[in-house]
Structure formats: C-alpha cells, structure tokens
LUMMARDO-391094 format. One record per residue (C-alpha): residue in three letters; x, y, z. Coordinates in steps of 0.05 Angstrom, whole numbers, plus 32768, in hexadecimal, padded with zeros to 4 digits. Each point is the difference from the previous one (the first is absolute). Layout:
ALAXYZ;...
//
This chain:
MET7F3585EF823C;GLN7FCD80288020;PHE7FB67FD88011;SER7FBF7FF88027;VAL7FBF7FEE8001;VAL7FF880417FD2;THR80307FEB7FDA;PRO800C7FB48008;LEU803F7FDA7FDE;ARG7FE67FDD7FCC;VAL801A7FB98005;ALA80017FBE7FCB;VAL80177FB88010;LEU80197FD97FCC;ASP80017FB6801B;ASP7FF47FB67FE0;HIS7FD97FDE802F;SER7FC280167FFE;LEU7FF87FFD805D;ILE803D80297FFE;ARG7FD9802B7FE1;LEU7FC380058025;ALA802380098042;LEU8026803C7FF5;ASN7FCE801C7FDC;SER7FCE7FF38041;ARG8038801E8028;LEU801480367FD4;SER7FB680178000;ARG7FFD80068050;GLU8030803B7FF1;THR7FD6804C7FFD;ASP804180177FD9;LEU800A7FCB7FCD;ALA7FDE7FF77FC7;VAL7FFF7FBE7FE1;VAL7FFF80107FB7;GLY800E7FBA7FD9;VAL80117FB1801C;TYR80197FE97FC4;SER80197FC27FED;ALA803480037FC5;SER802C802E7FE9;ALA7FE080077FBD;GLU7FBE80298033;LEU802980268020;ILE8028800D7FC3;SER7FB880187FDD;ALA7FE1801F8045;LEU804E8035800A;ARG7FDB801E7FC0;VAL7FCA801E8012;GLN7FFA7FED804B;THR8028802E8034;ILE80327FDA802E;ASP802780178039;LEU801C7FC4801C;LEU7FF67FAC7FEA;VAL80077FD28025;LEU80287FBD7FD4;ASP80097FC08007;TYR804D7FF37FED;GLN7FE77FC17FED;LEU7FCD7FF97FC7;HIS7FE77FC07FD6;ASP80197FD97FC7;GLY7FF880307FC3;GLU800C803A8020;LEU804480388007;ASP80277FEF803C;GLY7FFC802C8034;LEU804D802A7FED;ASN7FE5800B7FC0;LEU7FB78014800C;ILE80208034803A;ARG8032801A7FC9;LEU7FCE800D7FD3;LEU7FCF80218030;ARG802E80288017;LYS801E80287FB2;GLN7FBD80007FED;TYR7FD2801C8047;PRO803D8014801F;GLN7FD280218042;LEU7FE17FBD8010;LEU80197FF1803E;ILE80087FBE7FFD;LEU80067FC58034;ILE800A7FB48000;SER7FD17FCD802E;SER80287FBE7FF4;SER800A7FC2801D;ALA804E7FFC7FE9;GLU801580208033;LYS80537FFE7FF2;PRO802D803E8005;ALA801C7FEE7FBF;ILE7FC4800C7FD7;VAL7FEA802D8031;LYS8039802C7FE9;LEU7FEE7FEF7FBF;ALA7FB780218008;ILE80128042801C;GLY80327FFA7FCE;ALA7FDB7FFC7FC6;GLY7FD08043801C;ALA7FD77FE3803F;ASN7FF6802E8035;GLY7FF17FC18035;TYR80057FBB800F;LEU7FCD7FDF8027;GLY80077FB5800C;LYS7FBF7FCF800B;SER80127FE6803B;GLN7FF7803D8018;PRO7FBD8015802F;VAL7FC980227FCD;ASP800780398031;ASP8046801D7FE0;LEU7FDF80077FB5;ILE7FE680418023;LEU804180178014;ALA801D7FF37FC7;ILE7FCE80167FE3;ARG8009804A8022;THR804F7FF57FFE;VAL800A7FFC7FBD;ALA7FC780408000;SER802480238024;GLY80407FF27FCC;GLN802F7FCD802D;LEU800A7FBD7FF4;TYR7FDD7FD1801E;LEU80247FC08015;SER7FF57FDE803B;SER802A80048047;MET80197FB07FF2;MET801480107FB0;ALA8025803B8010;HIS80337FE38036;GLU80007FD67FBD;LEU800F80217FD1;ASP805880137FFF;LYS7FE780467FED;LYS7FC380207FF2;PRO7FED80007FBB;ILE7FE4803D7FD1;PRO7FBD80047FDD;GLY80137FFC7FB3;HIS80527FFB800D;GLU800F7FC37FD6;ARG804D7FE97FFB;PRO80127FED7FBC;CYS80007FB78016;ASP7FBC80048017;THR7FDF801E7FB5;GLY802E7FCD7FDC;GLU802480377FD8;ASP80457FF97FE4;PRO8034802F7FFA;ALA7FE4801E7FBD;GLY7FBC800B8021;ASP7FD77FBD7FE5;THR7FE17FCD8030;LEU802E7FC67FF6;LEU7FC07FED7FE1;VAL7FFB802E7FC9;GLY803E80077FF7;ASN80067FAE7FEC;VAL802E80097FB6;ALA7FDE7FCF7FD3;LEU7FC880358002;SER7FFC802C7FCE;PRO7FFC804D801D;LYS7FAF80027FE5;GLU7FF77FC18022;ARG801A80298042;GLU7FDD80357FF0;VAL7FCA7FDD8003;LEU800D7FCF8039;ARG80188042802E;CYS7FAE80217FF8;CYS7FE27FBD8009;LEU802B7FF28050;GLU7FDF80528005;GLY7FB07FD67FF6;MET7FFB80167FBE;GLN7FD27FE07FD1;VAL801280007FB7;SER7FCD80317FDD;GLN801D802A8031;ILE804D7FF67FEF;ALA7FF380047FC0;LEU7FD880397FFD;LYS804C80238033;PHE80257FEF7FC2;MET7FD380087FC1;ARG80017FBB7FF1;SER7FC57FCE7FE7;PRO7FE27FE08040;LYS800E7FB87FCF;THR804D80138001;ILE8007800C8043;SER7FDB7FB38010;GLY802E7FE47FD8;GLN803C802B8020;LYS7FEB7FE68039;GLN7FFE7FA67FF5;ALA803C80137FDB;ALA801D80198040;PHE7FD37FC5802C;ARG80287FCE7FD6;LYS804880178008;LEU7FF48000804E;GLY7FDF7FC07FF9;ILE7FB880118024;ARG7FBB80057FDE;THR7FD080348033;ASP800580448025;LEU7FFE7FD68049;GLU80437FD47FE5;LEU802280437FEB;PHE7FF780238040;ARG80177FC58026;LEU80427FF87FDC;GLN800680488007;HIS7FEE7FF98044;ASN802B7FBF800C;LEU803B80307FE1;ASP7FF580348039;GLN80157FC98035;GLN80377FE97FE0;
//
C-alpha cells in the first residue's frame, strides 16, 4: 500500500482505555503521512463508523471491557465484513499462543503494549507495506511464523462436519444452529430475520431457546463460551 503526505494512510484506533487512546492519537498525529480518521472506545462505535468511513488500517486493542466482543471474534467479524482492512493488534496480552490465534483469525500484526511507543509507527508501516509485523522477540519465541487468516480447525472450534463445536451441539435444533451461527458472526436479530425471511419475534424465540439449552443468557456469554471451546 502506497501512502504519502498527499494520500495519507487512514488509521483508526479502538481501545477502551482513554489515556491510551489519547496517547496513540497524539503519537500518530505527528506523522504527516498518517491520518487519524477515528478513535473509538467500543466495537459498536467502530462498526458503525466503518459503514460510512473508509479506514485503511485499524489499531485494535485485543482485550476490551466486559460487554464487548472478545478479540478473536471481533477480528473474524472485521476480516469477513471488511477484507481489505488492515488490522494491527495492540495488547498487553503478549503470550505466543494468543499472538498465533490473533494472526490466524486475520490480524496483520501484533504489537505488545510493553514495547516502546515508537514501535507503533514501525508496526504500522510494516503492515501497510503488506508484511506481517511481530517484534523480534515474539518472532523468536514463535516456533513457526503464523499466516494471517489461516486458522487451523482447532483454532476456530470446527469439527469434521464443518460446524463449530458450540453450534454443533446436538441439543440444538437446525434452526437454532442457524441463528447461533449468525449471532457469532455479529448479526443482530433483525438482520437474521431478514436473511431467513422470518419474523424478528421468531428469531428472538429461537435464539433464547438455544441460549437456555446452552445454559447462557447473553451474547457476551455466548462469545465467551465459544472462546473457551476454541482454547480446548
């Protein structure tokens, strides 16, 4: 990707810590060939902005506050809906296993929050040039360089039949499985209803029936349950 003062790289930041948002915005604004086009505290704000705003590269906090999508599912959602968006993870979770999962889900680079702030600029330029960014220490710790978007079946929670372990639960009816698949992709009840030409009331009922069978009550618990199965 080519960018310059005339055509700067459009960068957005999603982080739930206000001081980090302020620091990242301040540092990025010093680079004349980078343009900060959005700073967000929640995934819903980002997703709404993406519908109307062109973003070339997103600096994404991997661990957001309670009530948000977990890192892996948010990366997967963004990668599916916005395949051209470059995603650079910024996180205090710097274990090699987490880095591999994030890259496998579709992230283009991983920056540890323990790294110097100027490494952020190097990471952005590396990702914007089409290369994977990892710190030299992380690259050394990984036994094999991960490939963005290449997840193994055990990383996605898929079984041999093609369903995720969660959605493939035998207690769920076929329609309940369809609804859960869509929920895990970030779709709202109204969107699912439109997709399957059912009423929102019917979709909501099927969703709640599936939740009861899984012993959960909220979307957050659904994503956490899926994430826990991913780790097994």
